[in-house]
N, C-alpha and C positions, 0 to 999 in steps of 0.2 A: 436092480436092486439084489443081492442077496434073497431068493431062496429060501429063507429057514425054516426048519418042523419046529411043532411043540414048542412052543413061540415062550416065553415064559413071563417078559417085562408086559405093563400095561396096554392094552389098544387104546392109546387116547388123544388124538390130536390136537395140537390146537384149537380149535374150533372145538370140539365136543370139553377145550373148558373151560369156555367163554363161553356167548349164548345162548348152548344148549345143553348145558348142563343141570339146570336143570328138569329135564325133559326125562332125563334117565333113573328106572327105575332103581330103590335100592339092591336090590340082589346082584345086579348089571354093574351099580358102583363099585361095592366091597368086593366082588369076580375082579375087575380092571386095576385093583391097587394092593392085590398080591404081586410081591415080589417087588416091590417096586425098591423097596430099600439096597436086596441084594446086587439087581442089575444096576442100580446107582454105585454103588461099591465096582463093580465090574466095569466099567464101561469111566465110570468120571470120579475125579479127584478134587476138591476144594483147599482151596491154599489161604493161608491172609497173606499179606504184600506185608511184609516184616523186611524188607530193602529193597532201596531204589531196581535195581533191576525188571523185579515183579510191580512196583509201581510204572513202570512202564510199561509193562506187558496189560497195561489197566486202559493205560489213556492211548495205547495204542488199538483197544479194540474198543476204546471210545469211539476213536478215531474214522474206523473203520464204518462206523454204524452211525455216530453223529451227524461226521459233516460226509465223510461218501454216499455212503448209504442214503440218507432224511433229508441232508443241507439244512439240522437245525442248527449247522454251529460254521464258521466260515471253514477252508481247508488251510492245515499246518504245515509250514516247510515237514518242520520233525516230523510229522506222521503222529502228532499224537496228538492228544483233546486236552486241556488242561482249561482252569481256571480258579477263581481266588478262594472257594472250601477247600481245594485237593489239601493246603496245604495243614488243613485242621479234623480230616477225615479218616475213615476209617477203613480199607478197602480189601473185598473180600472176592478171588474170581478161581473159576470151575477148569479144570485140565480133563481132555479128553482122552483117557491114555493109551486108547491106544495108539494113535496118531504124535500125543506128543503136542498135541494144541490145546492153546490156552478158546476158552469157550466163548465166556463171556465174564460181567463182573458189576459187580457194587457196591455203594457206597455208605459210610455210616457218615456223616456230618453232626460236628458236637461243638459244642458253642461252649465258652467257660465267663465272658461277659456281655452285658445290653450294644457292648461293642460288636459280638459277634454275632452277627445274623445269621440266621439261618436262610436256604433261599426260598421257602416255604414266605419267611417274612419280608421277603427283599421283594420278592416279584407274585408272590402271591396275597398278601395277609388281606388285603378287601375282600377275598374268595371268602376266608372264614365268619361263620354266622354265628357257631354256638363257643362265642368266647369266653364258657366256662372253662372252655378247655383251648385257647390257644395257647401258643409257648410262652404270652407273657405274664401265665398264673402260674410259675414254676419255675423251680429256683435254673436258673440259667446251667448249669454242670449233670442237670440229669435229663435235660432237651435233648433230640439228635432228632437227626435226617435224614430218612433212607432213599437215596437220588442215585441216578445216573448210572438205573439197569441196565447192561446192552449186552443182545445177546447177536454173536456171529449169523448172519443168513443162513448160512453151511452147515446152521445145529439148530432153527427153527424148522419146524417140522409143519406144512400147512397145505393146503389140499387148494387157495389160491393166494395171491399176494396182490389182487386187483383192490383196498380198498385205501380210501387218500391215507398218506404220510407212511403206505410200510414200505418193506426195504426194499427194493427191486433188484437187486444181488440175486440169483439162482441158486441153488446146490447143486452138485451130481452125486444122485442116489446109487451110484454105484461107486463113491468110495467109504460107504458103513451102510452093514447089515441094517436088512430090516428091525433083526431086536436094536440097536444103539439110536434105531432112527423113532422106534417106541419112547424109548428113556430119556431126550431132548424134551420133549415138553415139562420132564420134572427139571429143567435146567434152574429155570426163574426161580420153582417151588425151596430148591436149593441155595438157592441167592437169597433169598427174606430169613432162612432159615438162619444161614451164616451171618446176616446182620442183625438178629433178635441176638443171639448166643453174642454177639463182641457189645452190641445192647448191654445186656446184662454185664459181661464182663467190667466194665468202662463204670457202673454205676446210671446210666440212663435209664428212666422213669419212663419216659415221655417220648416216643416214633410220632413222625410226622410220615406223611407222606402224597407226593399228588401222582396220583395214579388214574389210571385207565380206568372208567366203572366195570369196566366188564373181566378188567384182569382183575379186581374187587371182587365179583362173583366169583372169576374161577378161583379166586385163593377158598373166600366163605362154602365151593364144592367140598372140598379136604378138607377143612374145619378150620381155618384162620379169615377169623371173622374184624374187619378193620369198617371201626366206626365211621362213619361220613361228618363231619366237622361244615361241610359247608355249600356253596353252587357252584357249576363247573365255569371252567373259561378256558382260552382257548391259550394252554399253552405249554409246548413242547407238542401239537393233539389237543385236543380235549379232554381237558385233566379235571381232577377232584377232589379237595383238601382229605384227607384218612388219616385219623388218630389210632395207635393202638400202644397196648402197655404192651414189655414183651415179657410178660409170662400169659400172656396169651394168647399168643401164637401155639403154644401146645394142649392150654386146655379142654381144645374139643374137635385134636387131631385125632384118626383113626389109628390105631395098636402098630400098623402097619408105616406110616409118616412120622407115629413118636418113635418106631426104631427110625427108618431118617431124620429126624433129628438130633437121637443119642448118637446116629454112628457119627453124623459132622459136626457136634459137640467135643464128639473123644478123638476127631480125627485134626480138628483146632486147637486143640490142650495140646498132645503131643505139639505140634507146630512150634505151639508158645512156650513150652517147657524146652527145647533146643536150643 
């Protein structure tokens, strides 16, 4: 690994962003949040999949993660992982600027009729116990689900990947500077922010997510609080149903994360106007 000195990007590993986050004293948390947006912009670039070529990049990343690494889905000869929800989804990717490599992706599934179920409705509806926040309570055009978040193994920074269901691929730290590696845990945060932005731009007022509860706690650490609306199920690993309104993504963010959100929003606006 490149032994850069005077690093500005936050020293936050994935473990520090999961079950260990509550143990960090507040001053340390604030210090680690410094310059997030600066380094995100330096190394990473969000994209909206506005054409077929970018959509295929999404499907390739998903195949790499969901089929090749985790074996959640069957391998495909095309090297792309797709499903029935993609035809009514909005996709976001994040590119690593120095290598011109797409690192990750996420999608927002939409619905316009009662026949167009969200993934959570089709596969995990029984897990929702808070019926007041169930998808059926709202106008179909105003509900959406964030799903299929996938980050290539070479952009995931972990001390160890020995837990059940983790990716088995390893990354070569020689390919990236230490500064870059310290930014990679914020790829997932950037993806969720982009999905929230696209939700608001498409009139989505109620968002659903089947999420690992550890990730939900991680997001709460930076100020994004998902509301738990049901019990844990085994769906591509242990998952819990969560609900959030798009505007709540920014309600409790620190100034530095709000800056990151605004940068992503401005970048998306620029792409959509092109």
